[in-house]
N, C-alpha and C positions, 0 to 999 in steps of 0.2 A: 533441530529445525532443519528441514529441508526446503528447497524453494524450486518451484517449477515455473518456467516462464514460457509462455506459448502464444501463438497468434490466436486470438479469440475468433473463431469462425462463426460463432453464433450471434455476435453483436455487430455493431456498425464497423465499417472498414476502418483501417488506420488505428486499430487498438491492439495492444498487447495485453494479455492477461497474466497477471502475476499470482500465483497460488502459493502462499506461504503455508507450511504444513508444521504444526506443533507449536513451539513457543518462540516469540520474538522478545528476547530479554537482553540483559547486559552481556550475556555470552554470545549471542547470535545476531543481535541487531547491527554490529558493524558489517558483517557479511551480507545481511539482508539489504542494507543501504547501499553497500558497494555494487551488489548485483542489479539493483533496480536503477541506480544512477548509471551504471554501464549500459544498461538496456535503453535507457532514455538517450544517452549520448550516441549509441550505435544505431538506433532505428529512427529516432525523432518521431515516434508515434505516440499517441495517447495511451495512457496507462489505466487499467482497471485492476484494483487489488481485490481478489476474490478471497475473502476471509472464511469461507465455509469450513476450512480445515485448520484454521488458527484457533489454538486452544487457549493461549495466554499471550498477554502484551503488557509489558511494564513501562515505566517512564522512559527508559532508553529506547524502547521500540516506538514510543510517541515522538521522542526526539528524532529518530531516524525518519519517521514519516514526515515531520516538519522539514527536514533538510531536503527530502524528496519533493515535497511541495513547493519549497522555495526554487528548486531547480526547474520544476515544471513550469512555474510562473515566469521564470526568466527566460525559458525557451518557447513560451506560448503553447504549452502542451496542457491538456486537460488530465486530471487524475480523479477517478471515482474509487470509492470503497463500497463493496457490496458483501452482503451475507455475513455481517457481524453477529456474533453470538451476543445475547443480552448482557452478559458479564462484561464483555469487552466494549460494547456500546456505552455502558455506564461510565467507563473511563473517559470517553469522548464527551459525554454529557457533563460530567462533574468538572472537566477542564475547560469546557466551553468550546472544544475543537469540533463538536458536532456542528457548529456554525461556520467553521472554517473550511472543512472538508466537505465534498459533495458525497454524501453517504446515502446509498440506496438501501432502504430498510425492507 
């Protein structure tokens, strides 16, 4: 898994886009969470997770996203997830997290 963090120039101001590439699983989710939380703490900008290149997400990845969501709420920051593949969106649907996260389909 690699992670690209960039200022998103195509959407509203005050957003940073996170582009996880590959898999967010038991091996990669700690680093994913650490990188996104560092970004939140260092920039205090809203977060968009662009999942267009995310191939796989497991329960530890969902746990990392829940930790990120908790931090964003504590800091009054918005988080959006966009471009989820159908197989990954299904995880959010089954767990009910599609009602917790702001997911742009």
